[in-house]
C-alpha positions as CSV (number, residue, x, y, z in Angstrom):
1,M,134.4,116.6,75.6
2,N,133.1,116.2,79.2
3,R,129.6,117.1,78.0
4,Y,129.6,114.1,75.8
5,W,130.7,111.8,78.6
6,T,128.0,113.4,80.8
7,L,125.4,112.9,78.1
8,L,126.6,109.3,77.7
9,G,126.3,108.7,81.5
10,V,122.8,110.1,81.6
11,A,121.8,108.0,78.6
12,G,123.2,105.0,80.4
13,L,121.0,105.8,83.4
14,A,118.0,106.1,81.1
15,E,118.9,102.7,79.8
16,I,118.5,101.3,83.3
17,G,115.0,102.8,83.4
18,W,113.8,101.4,80.1
19,V,115.3,97.9,80.7
20,S,113.5,97.7,84.0
21,G,110.4,99.2,82.3
22,L,110.3,96.3,79.8
23,K,109.8,93.9,82.7
24,H,107.7,96.0,85.1
25,A,105.6,98.3,82.9
26,H,101.9,97.5,83.5
27,D,99.8,100.3,82.1
28,V,99.8,102.9,79.4
29,W,101.7,105.5,81.5
30,T,104.5,103.1,82.5
31,W,104.8,101.9,78.9
32,L,104.9,105.5,77.7
33,L,107.7,106.3,80.2
34,T,109.6,103.2,79.0
35,L,109.3,104.4,75.4
36,L,110.5,107.9,76.3
37,A,113.5,106.4,78.2
38,I,114.3,104.3,75.1
39,A,114.2,107.3,72.8
40,F,116.2,109.5,75.1
41,S,118.9,106.9,75.9
42,F,119.5,106.1,72.2
43,Y,119.4,109.8,71.3
44,G,122.1,110.4,74.0
45,L,124.2,107.5,72.7
46,I,123.9,108.8,69.1
47,V,125.0,112.3,70.0
48,A,127.8,111.1,72.2
49,T,129.3,108.9,69.5
50,K,129.7,111.9,67.3
51,A,132.6,113.0,69.5
52,L,133.6,109.8,71.3
53,P,135.0,106.5,69.9
54,V,131.9,104.4,69.1
55,G,133.3,101.2,70.7
56,T,134.2,102.9,73.9
57,A,130.9,104.8,74.1
58,Y,128.8,101.7,73.4
59,A,130.7,99.7,76.0
60,V,130.3,102.4,78.6
61,F,126.6,102.8,77.7
62,T,125.8,99.1,78.0
63,G,128.0,98.7,81.1
64,I,126.2,101.5,83.0
65,G,122.9,99.9,81.9
66,A,123.9,96.4,82.9
67,A,125.5,97.2,86.2
68,G,122.7,99.7,87.1
69,T,120.0,97.2,86.2
70,V,121.5,94.5,88.4
71,I,121.8,96.9,91.3
72,G,118.4,98.4,90.7
73,E,116.6,95.1,90.6
74,S,118.2,94.2,94.0
75,V,117.5,97.5,95.6
76,F,114.0,98.1,94.3
77,F,112.6,94.7,93.4
78,G,114.1,92.4,96.0
79,V,116.2,90.3,93.7
80,P,119.0,88.6,95.8
81,F,122.3,90.4,95.5
82,E,124.8,87.6,96.1
83,A,128.6,87.7,96.3
84,P,129.3,86.6,92.7
85,K,127.0,89.4,91.4
86,V,128.7,92.0,93.6
87,I,132.2,90.9,92.3
88,L,131.1,90.9,88.7
89,V,129.4,94.3,89.0
90,I,132.5,95.7,90.6
91,L,134.6,94.3,87.7
92,M,132.2,95.8,85.2
93,I,132.5,99.2,86.9
94,I,136.3,99.0,86.9
95,G,136.2,98.1,83.2
96,I,133.9,101.0,82.4
97,A,136.2,103.4,84.3
98,G,139.2,101.9,82.6
99,L,137.7,102.5,79.1
100,K,137.0,106.1,80.0
101,M,140.4,106.7,81.4
102,T,142.2,105.1,78.4
103,T,140.3,107.0,75.8
104,G,142.9,109.4,74.5
105,H,142.7,113.1,74.2
106,A,143.4,113.0,70.5
107,E,139.6,112.6,70.0
108,E,139.0,115.9,71.8
109,K,140.7,118.0,69.1
110,G,138.7,116.3,66.3
111,A,135.4,116.5,68.2
112,E,135.4,120.3,68.7
113,R,134.8,121.1,65.1
């Protein structure tokens, strides 16, 4: 089961890359990288949802992407990182962690078929 959570986390990180790529891609190579990140992130999400509850997996996937994109834009592109954004990103991360922690172990038995 942990491999599915790991794959989902990596797919969420790839989402950060392609979302940023949609705004910042400027030539063939950066657009190609953006397209590869899109393909990989959705492939990872699809595989992960074979074993994890789809609602939880999608919420974690988009939460990682959203929080990571907000942080990444501030770190790499100079977008101001103000107190309300910090608080909301922290709340989002707490929500993502809570969803993962409350996903029961009953799914593990059904996923290892």
